[in-house]
VMD Tcl script that builds the backbone (N, CA, C; Angstrom):
set m [mol new atoms 369]
animate dup $m
set s [atomselect $m all]
$s set {name element resname resid chain x y z} {
  {N N MET 1 A 0.540 -1.108 -0.056}
  {CA C MET 1 A -0.225 -0.332 -0.097}
  {C C MET 1 A 0.979 1.516 0.224}
  {N N ASP 2 A 0.244 2.170 -0.590}
  {CA C ASP 2 A 0.862 3.463 -0.492}
  {C C ASP 2 A 0.815 4.208 0.393}
  {N N ILE 3 A 1.293 5.439 0.606}
  {CA C ILE 3 A 0.991 5.940 2.145}
  {C C ILE 3 A -0.403 5.891 2.436}
  {N N ASP 4 A -1.102 6.600 1.158}
  {CA C ASP 4 A -2.226 6.811 1.047}
  {C C ASP 4 A -3.250 6.022 1.813}
  {N N THR 5 A -2.778 4.962 0.506}
  {CA C THR 5 A -3.828 3.592 0.899}
  {C C THR 5 A -3.666 3.271 2.643}
  {N N LYS 6 A -2.538 2.939 3.118}
  {CA C LYS 6 A -2.288 2.650 4.320}
  {C C LYS 6 A -3.024 3.188 5.458}
  {N N LYS 7 A -3.205 4.768 5.073}
  {CA C LYS 7 A -4.455 5.253 6.036}
  {C C LYS 7 A -5.401 5.079 5.505}
  {N N LYS 8 A -5.919 4.112 4.899}
  {CA C LYS 8 A -7.388 3.686 4.499}
  {C C LYS 8 A -7.218 2.045 4.849}
  {N N SER 9 A -6.513 1.492 5.546}
  {CA C SER 9 A -6.814 0.068 6.076}
  {C C SER 9 A -8.039 0.203 6.443}
  {N N LEU 10 A -8.765 -0.821 6.257}
  {CA C LEU 10 A -10.122 -0.792 6.552}
  {C C LEU 10 A -9.924 -1.962 7.618}
  {N N THR 11 A -11.027 -1.816 9.095}
  {CA C THR 11 A -11.332 -2.876 9.950}
  {C C THR 11 A -12.094 -3.704 9.508}
  {N N LYS 12 A -12.314 -4.695 10.214}
  {CA C LYS 12 A -12.987 -6.141 9.421}
  {C C LYS 12 A -14.511 -5.890 9.518}
  {N N ALA 13 A -15.113 -4.614 10.587}
  {CA C ALA 13 A -16.358 -4.376 10.419}
  {C C ALA 13 A -16.727 -3.096 9.026}
  {N N GLU 14 A -15.720 -2.118 9.207}
  {CA C GLU 14 A -15.701 -1.816 7.882}
  {C C GLU 14 A -15.349 -2.358 6.135}
  {N N LEU 15 A -14.983 -3.700 6.503}
  {CA C LEU 15 A -14.349 -4.302 5.174}
  {C C LEU 15 A -15.902 -4.749 4.977}
  {N N HIS 16 A -16.225 -5.345 5.748}
  {CA C HIS 16 A -17.984 -5.692 6.042}
  {C C HIS 16 A -19.118 -4.754 4.984}
  {N N LEU 17 A -19.197 -3.365 5.600}
  {CA C LEU 17 A -19.858 -3.031 4.887}
  {C C LEU 17 A -19.493 -2.816 3.405}
  {N N MET 18 A -18.116 -2.365 3.194}
  {CA C MET 18 A -17.664 -2.056 2.219}
  {C C MET 18 A -17.856 -2.810 1.252}
  {N N ASN 19 A -17.862 -4.497 1.353}
  {CA C ASN 19 A -18.439 -5.144 0.622}
  {C C ASN 19 A -19.732 -5.134 0.247}
  {N N ILE 20 A -20.703 -5.050 0.855}
  {CA C ILE 20 A -22.003 -4.215 0.576}
  {C C ILE 20 A -21.879 -3.513 -0.256}
  {N N LEU 21 A -21.561 -2.518 -0.005}
  {CA C LEU 21 A -21.313 -1.544 -0.478}
  {C C LEU 21 A -20.781 -1.619 -2.197}
  {N N TRP 22 A -19.571 -1.854 -2.130}
  {CA C TRP 22 A -19.076 -2.507 -3.482}
  {C C TRP 22 A -19.857 -3.342 -4.125}
  {N N ASP 23 A -20.842 -4.082 -3.833}
  {CA C ASP 23 A -21.748 -5.073 -4.014}
  {C C ASP 23 A -23.051 -4.149 -4.977}
  {N N LYS 24 A -23.507 -3.238 -4.093}
  {CA C LYS 24 A -24.679 -2.153 -4.561}
  {C C LYS 24 A -24.381 -1.128 -5.282}
  {N N GLY 25 A -23.181 -0.530 -5.569}
  {CA C GLY 25 A -22.434 0.631 -5.966}
  {C C GLY 25 A -23.303 1.809 -5.292}
  {N N GLN 26 A -24.324 2.055 -4.699}
  {CA C GLN 26 A -24.494 2.893 -3.961}
  {C C GLN 26 A -25.522 2.170 -2.934}
  {N N ALA 27 A -25.868 3.028 -1.648}
  {CA C ALA 27 A -26.941 2.670 -0.727}
  {C C ALA 27 A -26.879 3.928 0.411}
  {N N THR 28 A -28.136 3.381 1.031}
  {CA C THR 28 A -28.347 4.511 2.271}
  {C C THR 28 A -27.893 3.421 3.364}
  {N N VAL 29 A -28.013 4.018 4.401}
  {CA C VAL 29 A -27.562 2.756 5.851}
  {C C VAL 29 A -28.785 2.254 6.037}
  {N N ALA 30 A -29.761 2.316 5.557}
  {CA C ALA 30 A -31.132 1.563 5.741}
  {C C ALA 30 A -30.809 0.482 4.662}
  {N N GLU 31 A -30.658 0.403 3.531}
  {CA C GLU 31 A -30.199 -0.415 2.434}
  {C C GLU 31 A -29.086 -1.187 2.837}
  {N N ILE 32 A -28.032 -1.252 3.368}
  {CA C ILE 32 A -26.778 -1.617 4.022}
  {C C ILE 32 A -27.344 -2.568 5.232}
  {N N GLN 33 A -28.072 -2.134 5.998}
  {CA C GLN 33 A -28.902 -2.921 7.223}
  {C C GLN 33 A -29.666 -4.010 6.837}
  {N N GLU 34 A -30.198 -3.986 5.715}
  {CA C GLU 34 A -31.170 -4.530 4.893}
  {C C GLU 34 A -30.394 -6.230 4.447}
  {N N ALA 35 A -29.211 -5.790 4.146}
  {CA C ALA 35 A -28.169 -6.324 3.603}
  {C C ALA 35 A -27.293 -7.278 4.471}
  {N N LEU 36 A -27.520 -6.954 5.727}
  {CA C LEU 36 A -26.756 -7.415 6.885}
  {C C LEU 36 A -27.436 -8.582 7.161}
  {N N ASP 37 A -26.637 -9.380 7.471}
  {CA C ASP 37 A -27.293 -10.805 8.499}
  {C C ASP 37 A -27.878 -10.729 9.562}
  {N N GLU 38 A -28.687 -11.656 10.187}
  {CA C GLU 38 A -28.940 -11.187 11.632}
  {C C GLU 38 A -27.761 -11.851 12.541}
  {N N PRO 39 A -27.625 -11.356 13.614}
  {CA C PRO 39 A -28.056 -10.486 14.174}
  {C C PRO 39 A -27.305 -8.998 13.759}
  {N N ARG 40 A -28.249 -8.458 13.357}
  {CA C ARG 40 A -27.769 -7.062 12.792}
  {C C ARG 40 A -27.422 -5.818 13.749}
  {N N PRO 41 A -26.187 -5.271 13.378}
  {CA C PRO 41 A -25.913 -4.449 14.401}
  {C C PRO 41 A -27.138 -3.479 14.449}
  {N N ALA 42 A -26.777 -2.346 15.759}
  {CA C ALA 42 A -27.914 -1.088 15.629}
  {C C ALA 42 A -27.712 -0.378 14.229}
  {N N TYR 43 A -28.879 0.089 13.785}
  {CA C TYR 43 A -28.542 1.487 12.786}
  {C C TYR 43 A -27.730 2.223 13.441}
  {N N THR 44 A -27.819 2.604 14.114}
  {CA C THR 44 A -26.256 3.821 14.672}
  {C C THR 44 A -25.299 3.276 14.635}
  {N N THR 45 A -24.860 1.852 14.535}
  {CA C THR 45 A -23.397 1.474 15.009}
  {C C THR 45 A -22.798 1.453 13.324}
  {N N THR 46 A -23.963 0.977 12.666}
  {CA C THR 46 A -23.875 0.950 10.891}
  {C C THR 46 A -23.437 2.299 10.392}
  {N N LEU 47 A -24.190 3.393 10.752}
  {CA C LEU 47 A -23.965 4.755 10.882}
  {C C LEU 47 A -22.800 5.186 11.067}
  {N N THR 48 A -22.496 4.660 12.175}
  {CA C THR 48 A -21.005 5.270 12.644}
  {C C THR 48 A -19.998 4.872 11.931}
  {N N VAL 49 A -20.301 3.413 11.049}
  {CA C VAL 49 A -18.785 3.010 10.477}
  {C C VAL 49 A -18.838 3.842 9.118}
  {N N MET 50 A -20.201 4.228 8.727}
  {CA C MET 50 A -19.963 4.662 7.581}
  {C C MET 50 A -19.746 6.086 7.591}
  {N N GLN 51 A -19.843 6.730 8.602}
  {CA C GLN 51 A -19.046 8.082 8.706}
  {C C GLN 51 A -17.866 8.101 8.893}
  {N N VAL 52 A -17.117 6.716 9.609}
  {CA C VAL 52 A -15.910 6.709 9.649}
  {C C VAL 52 A -15.412 6.372 8.489}
  {N N LEU 53 A -15.787 5.716 7.236}
  {CA C LEU 53 A -15.666 5.472 5.979}
  {C C LEU 53 A -15.258 6.771 5.419}
  {N N THR 54 A -16.330 7.698 5.701}
  {CA C THR 54 A -16.107 8.832 4.935}
  {C C THR 54 A -15.063 9.759 5.343}
  {N N LYS 55 A -14.810 9.803 6.480}
  {CA C LYS 55 A -14.083 10.576 7.125}
  {C C LYS 55 A -12.515 10.043 6.205}
  {N N LYS 56 A -12.323 8.496 6.187}
  {CA C LYS 56 A -10.837 7.856 5.604}
  {C C LYS 56 A -11.161 8.412 4.190}
  {N N GLY 57 A -11.854 8.610 3.853}
  {CA C GLY 57 A -12.261 9.454 2.096}
  {C C GLY 57 A -12.455 8.028 1.158}
  {N N ILE 58 A -13.097 7.095 1.609}
  {CA C ILE 58 A -13.268 5.615 0.791}
  {C C ILE 58 A -14.490 5.465 0.589}
  {N N ILE 59 A -15.096 6.651 0.781}
  {CA C ILE 59 A -16.608 6.280 0.704}
  {C C ILE 59 A -16.934 8.290 0.471}
  {N N THR 60 A -18.012 8.390 -0.285}
  {CA C THR 60 A -18.759 9.939 -0.396}
  {C C THR 60 A -19.757 9.574 0.079}
  {N N HIS 61 A -20.912 10.814 0.187}
  {CA C HIS 61 A -22.458 10.874 0.176}
  {C C HIS 61 A -22.583 11.862 -0.380}
  {N N GLU 62 A -24.154 11.698 -0.754}
  {CA C GLU 62 A -25.174 13.008 -1.097}
  {C C GLU 62 A -26.197 12.673 -0.610}
  {N N LYS 63 A -27.058 13.770 -0.042}
  {CA C LYS 63 A -27.885 13.844 0.495}
  {C C LYS 63 A -29.342 13.714 -0.377}
  {N N HIS 64 A -30.436 12.782 -0.284}
  {CA C HIS 64 A -31.119 12.906 -1.071}
  {C C HIS 64 A -32.591 12.438 0.207}
  {N N GLY 65 A -33.160 13.658 -0.070}
  {CA C GLY 65 A -34.234 13.421 0.801}
  {C C GLY 65 A -33.666 13.495 2.252}
  {N N LYS 66 A -34.296 12.943 3.275}
  {CA C LYS 66 A -33.979 12.465 4.367}
  {C C LYS 66 A -32.694 11.675 4.727}
  {N N SER 67 A -32.431 11.142 3.825}
  {CA C SER 67 A -31.070 10.000 3.628}
  {C C SER 67 A -30.205 10.614 2.960}
  {N N TYR 68 A -28.926 9.815 3.580}
  {CA C TYR 68 A -27.575 9.948 2.627}
  {C C TYR 68 A -27.606 9.127 1.967}
  {N N VAL 69 A -26.826 8.852 0.753}
  {CA C VAL 69 A -26.747 8.122 0.044}
  {C C VAL 69 A -25.482 7.742 -0.418}
  {N N TYR 70 A -24.896 6.740 0.266}
  {CA C TYR 70 A -23.084 6.587 0.123}
  {C C TYR 70 A -22.801 5.716 -0.978}
  {N N ARG 71 A -21.906 6.598 -1.917}
  {CA C ARG 71 A -20.840 5.488 -2.871}
  {C C ARG 71 A -19.245 5.539 -2.590}
  {N N PRO 72 A -18.951 4.444 -2.967}
  {CA C PRO 72 A -17.582 4.099 -2.877}
  {C C PRO 72 A -16.747 4.973 -3.725}
  {N N VAL 73 A -15.563 5.293 -3.322}
  {CA C VAL 73 A -14.671 6.268 -3.997}
  {C C VAL 73 A -13.312 5.759 -4.196}
  {N N MET 74 A -13.479 4.483 -3.341}
  {CA C MET 74 A -11.678 3.357 -3.403}
  {C C MET 74 A -12.862 2.082 -4.040}
  {N N GLY 75 A -12.164 1.745 -5.277}
  {CA C GLY 75 A -12.842 0.559 -5.631}
  {C C GLY 75 A -12.541 -0.833 -4.958}
  {N N ARG 76 A -12.725 -1.709 -5.106}
  {CA C ARG 76 A -12.460 -3.199 -4.454}
  {C C ARG 76 A -11.016 -3.406 -4.944}
  {N N ASP 77 A -10.803 -3.468 -6.208}
  {CA C ASP 77 A -9.988 -4.109 -6.932}
  {C C ASP 77 A -8.461 -3.015 -6.155}
  {N N GLU 78 A -9.186 -2.004 -6.462}
  {CA C GLU 78 A -7.680 -0.806 -5.736}
  {C C GLU 78 A -7.115 -1.063 -4.083}
  {N N TYR 79 A -8.303 -1.222 -3.597}
  {CA C TYR 79 A -7.958 -1.355 -2.124}
  {C C TYR 79 A -7.399 -3.221 -2.102}
  {N N ILE 80 A -7.853 -4.155 -3.003}
  {CA C ILE 80 A -7.189 -5.566 -2.773}
  {C C ILE 80 A -5.890 -4.966 -3.349}
  {N N LYS 81 A -5.551 -4.889 -4.098}
  {CA C LYS 81 A -4.029 -4.530 -4.926}
  {C C LYS 81 A -3.253 -3.414 -3.614}
  {N N GLY 82 A -3.854 -2.709 -2.917}
  {CA C GLY 82 A -3.207 -1.835 -2.139}
  {C C GLY 82 A -2.638 -2.835 -0.719}
  {N N PHE 83 A -3.852 -3.340 -0.114}
  {CA C PHE 83 A -3.736 -4.680 0.701}
  {C C PHE 83 A -2.419 -5.936 0.320}
  {N N MET 84 A -3.329 -6.427 -0.847}
  {CA C MET 84 A -1.746 -7.551 -0.930}
  {C C MET 84 A -0.303 -6.651 -0.843}
  {N N ASP 85 A -0.412 -5.243 -1.825}
  {CA C ASP 85 A 1.120 -4.981 -1.606}
  {C C ASP 85 A 1.631 -4.759 -0.679}
  {N N GLU 86 A 0.689 -4.675 0.379}
  {CA C GLU 86 A 1.512 -4.430 2.000}
  {C C GLU 86 A 1.554 -5.667 2.266}
  {N N ALA 87 A 0.844 -6.476 2.126}
  {CA C ALA 87 A 0.732 -8.137 2.353}
  {C C ALA 87 A 2.235 -8.461 1.557}
  {N N ARG 88 A 2.571 -8.228 0.863}
  {CA C ARG 88 A 3.875 -8.793 -0.311}
  {C C ARG 88 A 4.986 -8.005 0.634}
  {N N ASN 89 A 4.964 -6.670 0.613}
  {CA C ASN 89 A 6.308 -5.991 1.200}
  {C C ASN 89 A 6.496 -5.973 2.432}
  {N N THR 90 A 5.470 -6.834 3.518}
  {CA C THR 90 A 5.885 -6.897 4.744}
  {C C THR 90 A 5.868 -8.113 5.052}
  {N N LEU 91 A 5.088 -8.767 4.516}
  {CA C LEU 91 A 5.223 -10.416 4.953}
  {C C LEU 91 A 6.116 -11.429 4.264}
  {N N PHE 92 A 6.515 -11.062 2.724}
  {CA C PHE 92 A 7.212 -11.884 2.387}
  {C C PHE 92 A 8.473 -10.813 1.028}
  {N N LYS 93 A 8.578 -9.719 1.880}
  {CA C LYS 93 A 10.007 -9.334 2.055}
  {C C LYS 93 A 10.339 -8.321 0.350}
  {N N GLY 94 A 8.631 -8.464 -0.108}
  {CA C GLY 94 A 8.607 -7.756 -1.223}
  {C C GLY 94 A 8.553 -8.813 -2.504}
  {N N SER 95 A 8.840 -10.404 -2.309}
  {CA C SER 95 A 8.742 -11.174 -3.335}
  {C C SER 95 A 7.283 -11.721 -3.839}
  {N N LEU 96 A 7.105 -11.772 -4.816}
  {CA C LEU 96 A 5.526 -12.087 -5.625}
  {C C LEU 96 A 5.592 -13.923 -5.252}
  {N N THR 97 A 7.014 -14.218 -5.439}
  {CA C THR 97 A 6.765 -16.008 -5.554}
  {C C THR 97 A 6.555 -16.488 -4.236}
  {N N ALA 98 A 7.468 -15.682 -3.379}
  {CA C ALA 98 A 6.939 -16.291 -2.152}
  {C C ALA 98 A 5.714 -16.301 -1.580}
  {N N LEU 99 A 4.673 -14.987 -1.872}
  {CA C LEU 99 A 3.625 -14.957 -1.510}
  {C C LEU 99 A 2.647 -15.784 -2.725}
  {N N LEU 100 A 2.996 -16.143 -3.544}
  {CA C LEU 100 A 2.300 -17.015 -4.524}
  {C C LEU 100 A 2.594 -18.265 -4.091}
  {N N SER 101 A 3.615 -18.619 -3.895}
  {CA C SER 101 A 3.792 -20.030 -3.232}
  {C C SER 101 A 3.126 -20.357 -1.838}
  {N N PHE 102 A 3.376 -19.337 -0.977}
  {CA C PHE 102 A 2.389 -19.509 0.031}
  {C C PHE 102 A 0.978 -20.215 -0.031}
  {N N PHE 103 A 0.376 -19.543 -1.024}
  {CA C PHE 103 A -1.167 -19.932 -1.004}
  {C C PHE 103 A -1.209 -21.145 -1.852}
  {N N ALA 104 A -0.122 -21.689 -2.681}
  {CA C ALA 104 A -0.193 -22.541 -3.303}
  {C C ALA 104 A 0.070 -24.110 -2.434}
  {N N LYS 105 A 0.622 -23.582 -1.303}
  {CA C LYS 105 A 0.966 -24.471 -0.659}
  {C C LYS 105 A -0.249 -24.787 0.421}
  {N N HIS 106 A -0.539 -23.637 0.821}
  {CA C HIS 106 A -1.626 -23.735 1.891}
  {C C HIS 106 A -2.895 -24.168 1.446}
  {N N GLU 107 A -2.967 -23.494 0.550}
  {CA C GLU 107 A -4.441 -23.448 -0.246}
  {C C GLU 107 A -4.711 -24.590 -0.552}
  {N N LYS 108 A -3.663 -25.423 -0.751}
  {CA C LYS 108 A -3.865 -27.101 -2.134}
  {C C LYS 108 A -4.580 -26.669 -3.048}
  {N N ILE 109 A -4.115 -25.634 -4.158}
  {CA C ILE 109 A -4.682 -25.598 -5.391}
  {C C ILE 109 A -4.590 -26.529 -5.933}
  {N N SER 110 A -5.942 -26.750 -6.567}
  {CA C SER 110 A -5.739 -28.543 -7.963}
  {C C SER 110 A -4.920 -27.583 -9.003}
  {N N LYS 111 A -4.654 -28.935 -9.583}
  {CA C LYS 111 A -3.936 -28.750 -10.989}
  {C C LYS 111 A -4.821 -27.890 -12.029}
  {N N GLU 112 A -6.389 -28.261 -12.018}
  {CA C GLU 112 A -7.285 -27.319 -12.856}
  {C C GLU 112 A -7.017 -25.796 -12.002}
  {N N GLU 113 A -7.400 -25.689 -11.239}
  {CA C GLU 113 A -7.195 -23.923 -10.456}
  {C C GLU 113 A -5.823 -23.625 -10.977}
  {N N MET 114 A -4.418 -24.222 -10.704}
  {CA C MET 114 A -3.284 -23.603 -11.204}
  {C C MET 114 A -3.510 -23.267 -12.723}
  {N N ALA 115 A -3.869 -24.199 -13.486}
  {CA C ALA 115 A -3.747 -23.642 -14.903}
  {C C ALA 115 A -4.835 -22.676 -14.984}
  {N N GLU 116 A -6.072 -22.453 -14.243}
  {CA C GLU 116 A -6.882 -21.050 -14.589}
  {C C GLU 116 A -5.724 -20.438 -14.141}
  {N N ILE 117 A -5.555 -20.282 -12.722}
  {CA C ILE 117 A -4.900 -19.151 -12.360}
  {C C ILE 117 A -3.358 -18.448 -13.506}
  {N N LEU 118 A -2.790 -19.561 -14.182}
  {CA C LEU 118 A -2.109 -19.093 -15.063}
  {C C LEU 118 A -2.069 -18.898 -16.462}
  {N N ARG 119 A -3.626 -19.174 -16.835}
  {CA C ARG 119 A -4.400 -18.806 -18.186}
  {C C ARG 119 A -4.696 -17.096 -17.603}
  {N N GLU 120 A -5.254 -16.841 -16.101}
  {CA C GLU 120 A -5.391 -15.737 -16.157}
  {C C GLU 120 A -4.492 -14.699 -16.355}
  {N N MET 121 A -3.268 -15.097 -15.489}
  {CA C MET 121 A -2.400 -13.860 -15.436}
  {C C MET 121 A -1.861 -13.985 -16.829}
  {N N ALA 122 A -1.531 -14.987 -17.769}
  {CA C ALA 122 A -1.287 -14.618 -19.237}
  {C C ALA 122 A -2.210 -13.688 -20.079}
  {N N SER 123 A -3.554 -13.525 -19.422}
  {CA C SER 123 A -4.294 -12.390 -20.477}
  {C C SER 123 A -4.271 -10.901 -20.016}
}
mol reanalyze $m
mol bondsrecalc $m
mol representation Tube
mol addrep $m
């Protein structure tokens, strides 16, 4: 992650809400609440997390009637890239080979999955 992305590191709760927002594209707190599994956190808890995400600059909002509609500023792929770059640099001393080998060994990737990964990397 670059310095800007490091500041935008997400907690587990923030990431959970961001995944909903990335999937929806935009949503109100009520719509995000509806997408959460039971037991849902309190509406005010979800609102607080959305306000934190706004302060971090990961989402923005516009007022529509009495509600705010939230939209991602940072895309899922952009966040994942920064997160994985940071993991590679800090946990694997910058080695992409070490990172990929770790997953290949510990995730028991099948030959079919490995072939699919190689095809994806070649495109």
